[in-house]
C-alpha positions in Angstrom: 39.4 95.3 32.5 38.3 97.6 29.7 35.6 97.1 27.1 36.7 97.4 23.4 33.9 98.3 20.9 34.1 96.8 17.4 35.5 99.0 14.7 33.2 100.2 11.8 35.3 98.3 9.3 34.8 94.9 11.1 31.0 95.5 11.3 30.7 96.3 7.6 32.7 93.2 6.8 30.4 91.0 8.8 27.3 92.5 7.1 28.8 91.8 3.7 29.5 88.2 4.5 26.0 87.7 5.8 24.4 89.2 2.7 26.6 86.9 0.5 25.5 83.8 2.4 21.9 84.8 2.1 22.2 85.4 -1.6 23.9 82.0 -2.1 21.1 80.3 -0.1 18.4 81.9 -2.3 20.2 80.8 -5.4 20.5 77.2 -4.2 16.9 77.1 -3.1 15.8 78.3 -6.5 18.0 75.9 -8.3 16.8 72.8 -6.5 13.2 73.7 -6.2 11.2 70.9 -8.0 9.2 71.7 -11.1 5.5 71.1 -11.4 5.8 67.6 -13.1 8.3 66.7 -10.4 5.9 67.8 -7.7 3.2 65.7 -9.2 5.6 62.7 -9.3 6.7 63.3 -5.7 3.1 63.5 -4.6 2.3 60.2 -6.4 5.2 58.4 -4.8 4.2 59.6 -1.4 0.5 59.6 -1.3 -0.3 56.9 -4.0 -0.4 56.8 -7.7 -3.3 58.8 -9.1 -3.2 57.0 -12.5 -4.0 53.3 -13.3 -1.5 50.7 -12.2 -0.2 48.6 -15.1 -0.7 44.9 -14.4 -0.7 41.5 -16.1 -3.6 39.2 -15.6 -4.6 35.5 -16.1 -8.0 33.9 -16.1 -9.5 31.4 -13.7 -10.0 28.2 -15.5 -11.8 24.9 -14.9 -10.3 21.5 -15.6 -8.7 18.4 -14.3 -6.2 18.8 -11.5 -3.9 16.0 -10.4 -3.1 15.8 -6.7 0.5 14.6 -6.4 2.9 13.7 -3.6 6.5 14.6 -4.3 9.5 12.7 -2.9 13.1 11.8 -3.5 13.6 8.2 -4.7 16.4 5.7 -5.5 16.3 3.5 -8.5 16.8 -0.2 -7.5 17.2 -3.3 -9.7 14.9 -6.2 -9.0 17.8 -8.7 -9.5 21.6 -8.2 -9.4 23.8 -11.2 -10.1 27.6 -11.6 -9.6 28.6 -14.0 -12.3 31.3 -16.4 -11.0 32.7 -19.7 -12.3 31.3 -22.9 -10.7 34.4 -24.9 -11.7 38.2 -24.4 -11.6 40.2 -23.8 -14.7 41.6 -21.5 -17.3 39.4 -18.8 -18.8 39.8 -19.5 -22.6 36.9 -17.5 -24.1 35.1 -14.2 -23.3 32.1 -13.8 -25.5 30.5 -10.5 -24.2 31.0 -6.8 -24.5 30.9 -4.5 -21.5 27.5 -2.8 -21.1 25.8 -5.3 -23.4 22.2 -6.3 -22.9 21.9 -10.1 -22.5 19.1 -12.6 -22.2 18.9 -15.4 -19.7 21.0 -18.4 -21.0 23.3 -16.4 -23.2 26.9 -17.7 -23.3 29.2 -15.3 -21.7 32.6 -17.2 -21.2 34.2 -20.6 -21.5 36.5 -22.4 -19.0 39.0 -24.9 -20.5 36.7 -28.0 -20.8 39.4 -30.7 -21.5 39.9 -31.9 -17.9 36.2 -32.3 -17.4 35.9 -34.2 -20.7 38.5 -36.6 -19.5 36.7 -37.0 -16.1 33.4 -37.7 -18.0 35.1 -40.4 -20.1 36.5 -42.1 -16.9 33.1 -42.1 -15.3 31.4 -43.5 -18.4 34.1 -46.3 -18.5 33.5 -47.2 -14.9 29.8 -47.3 -15.6 30.2 -49.7 -18.5 32.4 -52.0 -16.5 29.9 -52.2 -13.7 27.1 -52.7 -16.1 28.9 -55.8 -17.5 29.6 -57.2 -14.1 26.0 -56.7 -13.1 24.8 -58.5 -16.2 27.1 -61.4 -15.6 26.1 -61.6 -11.9 22.4 -61.6 -12.8 22.9 -64.5 -15.3 24.7 -66.5 -12.6 21.8 -65.7 -10.2 19.3 -67.2 -12.7 21.4 -70.3 -13.0 21.8 -70.7 -9.3 18.0 -70.4 -8.9 17.5 -73.3 -11.3 20.2 -75.4 -9.6 18.7 -74.6 -6.2 15.3 -75.7 -7.4 16.9 -79.0 -8.4 18.5 -79.1 -5.0 21.9 -79.1 -6.6 23.4 -76.2 -4.6 23.1 -74.9 -1.1 20.9 -72.1 -0.1 24.0 -70.1 1.0 25.4 -70.1 -2.5 22.2 -68.7 -3.9 22.1 -66.0 -1.2 25.7 -65.0 -1.8 25.0 -64.6 -5.5 21.9 -62.5 -4.7 24.0 -60.2 -2.5 26.6 -59.8 -5.2 24.0 -58.7 -7.7 22.7 -56.1 -5.2 26.2 -54.9 -4.7 26.7 -54.4 -8.4 23.4 -52.6 -8.7 24.5 -50.2 -5.9 27.8 -49.6 -7.7 26.0 -49.0 -10.9 23.9 -46.2 -9.3 27.1 -44.7 -8.0 28.7 -44.9 -11.4 25.6 -43.2 -12.9 25.9 -40.4 -10.4 29.6 -40.0 -11.3 28.7 -39.7 -14.9 26.0 -37.1 -14.2 28.5 -35.1 -12.0 31.1 -35.2 -14.8 28.5 -34.0 -17.3 27.4 -31.2 -15.0 31.0 -30.0 -14.4 31.6 -30.1 -18.1 28.4 -28.0 -18.7 29.6 -25.5 -16.0 32.7 -24.8 -18.1 30.3 -22.7 -20.2 29.3 -19.7 -18.1 25.9 -18.5 -19.1 23.8 -15.5 -18.0 21.4 -16.5 -15.2 19.1 -13.6 -15.8 18.3 -11.0 -18.5 19.9 -7.6 -17.9 22.7 -5.2 -18.6 26.3 -6.3 -18.1 28.8 -4.2 -16.1 32.5 -3.9 -16.5 34.6 -7.1 -17.0 36.6 -8.0 -13.9 38.7 -10.9 -15.3 40.7 -11.2 -18.4 41.3 -14.0 -20.9 43.8 -16.6 -19.7 43.3 -16.1 -15.9 42.8 -19.1 -13.7 39.4 -19.0 -12.1 38.0 -20.9 -9.2 34.6 -21.6 -7.7 35.8 -20.0 -4.5 36.9 -16.6 -6.1 35.3 -13.5 -4.5 35.9 -11.4 -7.6 33.1 -12.0 -10.2 33.7 -12.3 -13.9 31.0 -9.6 -14.5 27.9 -8.2 -12.8 24.4 -8.4 -14.4 21.7 -6.0 -13.2 18.1 -6.3 -14.4 17.0 -3.0 -15.8 13.7 -3.9 -17.5 11.5 -3.7 -15.4 13.1 -1.7 -12.6 11.9 -0.3 -9.3 12.2 3.0 -7.5 12.2 3.2 -3.7 10.9 6.4 -2.1 9.4 7.6 1.2 6.4 9.8 2.0 5.4 11.4 5.4 3.0 9.3 7.5 0.5 12.1 7.3 0.1 11.4 3.5 -0.3 7.7 4.1 -4.1 7.6 4.7 -4.9 9.1 1.3 -2.7 6.6 -0.4 -4.1 3.7 1.5 -7.7 4.8 0.8 -7.0 4.7 -3.0 -5.2 1.4 -2.7 -8.1 -0.2 -0.8 -10.5 1.0 -3.5 -8.5 -1.0 -6.0 -7.1 2.1 -7.8 -3.8 1.9 -9.7 -1.8 4.9 -8.7 0.5 6.4 -11.3 4.1 7.3 -10.4 6.4 9.5 -12.5 10.2 9.7 -12.2 11.8 13.0 -13.1 15.5 14.1 -13.2 17.0 16.1 -10.4 16.1 19.5 -11.9 12.5 18.3 -12.5 12.8 19.3 -16.2 12.8 15.9 -17.9 10.3 13.1 -17.2 12.4 9.9 -17.3 9.7 7.2 -17.0 6.2 6.6 -15.9 5.1 3.6 -13.8 2.7 2.4 -11.1 2.8 2.0 -7.3 3.6 -1.6 -6.6 3.8 -2.0 -2.8 4.2 -0.3 0.6 6.3 -1.2 3.6 4.6 -2.8 6.6 5.8 -0.3 9.1 6.6 3.4 9.6 10.1 4.5 10.4 9.8 6.1 13.9 13.0 8.0 13.5 11.9 10.0 10.4 8.1 9.6 10.5 8.0 8.2 7.0 7.0 5.0 5.2 8.7 3.4 2.2 7.0 2.8 -1.1 8.1 0.9 -4.2 7.1 1.8 -7.7 7.5 -0.4 -10.8 8.7 1.0 -14.1 8.8 -0.8 -17.5 12.0 1.2 -18.4 11.9 0.1 -22.0 13.9 3.2 -23.0 16.6 2.5 -20.3 16.3 6.0 -18.8 16.5 4.7 -15.3 19.8 3.4 -13.9 20.3 1.4 -10.7 21.3 3.6 -7.7 20.2 6.7 -9.6 18.5 9.5 -7.6 15.2 10.7 -9.1 12.3 13.0 -8.1 9.2 11.0 -7.7 5.6 12.2 -8.2 2.9 9.9 -6.9 -0.5 10.8 -8.4 -3.0 10.1 -5.6 -6.1 11.5 -7.2 -7.3 13.6 -10.2 -10.1 16.1 -9.4 -12.3 16.7 -12.4 -13.9 20.1 -13.2 -11.7 21.8 -10.5 -11.3 25.6 -10.2 -7.6 26.3 -11.1 -5.7 29.5 -10.8 -2.0 30.4 -11.4 0.1 30.0 -8.3 1.7 33.3 -9.1 -1.6 35.1 -8.4 -1.8 33.8 -4.8 -0.9 36.5 -2.2 -0.3 35.9 1.5 -1.4 38.3 4.2 -2.2 38.5 7.9 -5.7 37.2 7.2 -4.6 34.3 5.0 -4.3 33.8 1.3 -6.0 36.1 -1.2 -6.0 37.2 -4.8 -6.7 40.4 -6.7 -9.7 40.1 -9.0 -10.0 42.6 -11.9 -13.6 43.5 -12.8 -15.0 44.8 -16.1 -14.3 48.4 -15.0 -10.6 47.6 -14.6 -10.8 47.9 -10.8 -9.4 45.3 -8.4 -11.0 43.7 -5.4 -9.5 41.5 -2.8 -10.8 38.0 -2.5 -10.0 35.5 0.1 -9.3 32.0 -1.3 -8.7 28.5 0.1 -5.9 26.6 -1.6 -6.9 22.9 -1.7 -3.8 21.7 -3.6 -0.9 23.2 -5.4 2.0 22.4 -7.7 4.8 24.5 -9.2 2.6 26.5 -11.6 -1.1 25.9 -10.7 -3.2 25.9 -7.6 -6.7 24.4 -7.0 -9.0 26.5 -4.9 -12.0 25.4 -3.0 -13.8 28.8 -3.3 -13.6 32.5 -3.6 -13.3 32.9 -7.4 -15.2 31.7 -10.4 -14.0 30.4 -13.8 -13.6 33.2 -16.3 -12.6 35.9 -13.7 -9.2 37.6 -14.2 -6.5 37.6 -11.5 -3.5 39.9 -11.2 -0.2 38.1 -11.8 2.3 41.0 -11.9 2.1 44.5 -10.3 0.5 43.5 -7.0 2.9 45.5 -4.9 1.2 48.8 -5.8 -2.4 47.5 -5.5 -5.1 47.8 -2.8 -8.8 47.1 -2.8 -10.5 49.4 -5.3 -7.3 50.4 -7.2 -7.7 51.3 -10.9 -5.5 49.1 -13.1 -4.4 49.0 -16.8 -4.2 45.5 -18.2 -1.1 45.0 -20.2 -0.9 42.3 -22.9 2.2 40.2 -22.2 2.7 39.2 -25.8 2.4 42.8 -27.0 4.9 44.0 -24.4 7.4 41.3 -25.3 7.1 42.2 -29.0 7.6 45.9 -28.2 10.7 45.0 -26.1 12.1 43.0 -28.9 11.5 45.8 -31.4 13.1 48.3 -29.0 16.2 46.1 -28.7 16.4 46.0 -32.5 16.2 49.8 -32.8 18.0 51.4 -29.8 17.6 55.0 -31.1 13.8 54.9 -31.0 13.8 53.2 -27.7 16.0 55.9 -26.2 13.7 58.6 -27.6 10.6 57.0 -25.9 12.5 56.8 -22.6 13.4 60.5 -22.9 9.8 61.4 -23.7 
């Protein structure tokens, strides 16, 4: 096996290729080397911003704070009536409109009254006949008493006449009951609203034969004013409610729509169930609403807010300012030198926008709302006016050329 040395032409070619690659590497290194502003920006992104951090702030205020319990409830009517006929006959009149508000006693429909008028006349005729018979028997009884006193008739004749009078009196009472029944049936031919409320859809049409045994009602009436809402709360919230109830306080209840954007009605807590549901660990409550504006509908689902207590002169902060860490809840407080400090706070109660704190901050102090992701204890901040920023954004949208120039700068 023989060793072959490289030729001079191959060696020079390799040197040329190496020099070309080295030159290309130097050019790429020079091209992508960051400028001084870029170095500063890179340094800030890696080791922390050297300038003030722009933030938006909100003050700590003092005022009344309502402690509320939220739940999902169902609107329930106090009374619901299926209106049916109490006599048999033809439906000859329908005097209501679907969805109409009616009062108790309003005439809704009429059943053909003619058969019941005839039955009343028959009962009245029988009554008059028995009245005449009773009157005649009573006159004979008076005569028999006189004759018996003169010893002109036997005692048996007098007793028989007395029994006949009693028989006619019993028949007269039966005839009077027949007349009352006929009058009642005739009155039942006029179907009236038993309660005040809103009518539903009509189930029977004019001309149909109706019966007292029909399962299909003529119409359904639901009482909508007042109306109730049934909802549940966890058993852990029950002691606070019971305490306020035992003190004689009237607890306000609000009904909101599903999106909790519109308050439908405001009422009061009326009653509580007498036991806790062991399957869910909740207890049922009933609230009463006047519902004068008819905003609540039976079987409607609503969001319920039960106001248990209103704390006066409470320390209130925006919920957006509350931060959560390994050591609990805290906020960033901005001092007069535009530096932030971390404060531990205890949230006593909270709603969607505000939180009541038991301590940690004082009314008048400023808390960071936006820009907290770049903050730490002692950071320098620049407070941005939200209204001015929005106005600037609106002006920038109206003049895109200037906005582009500022961005380039």
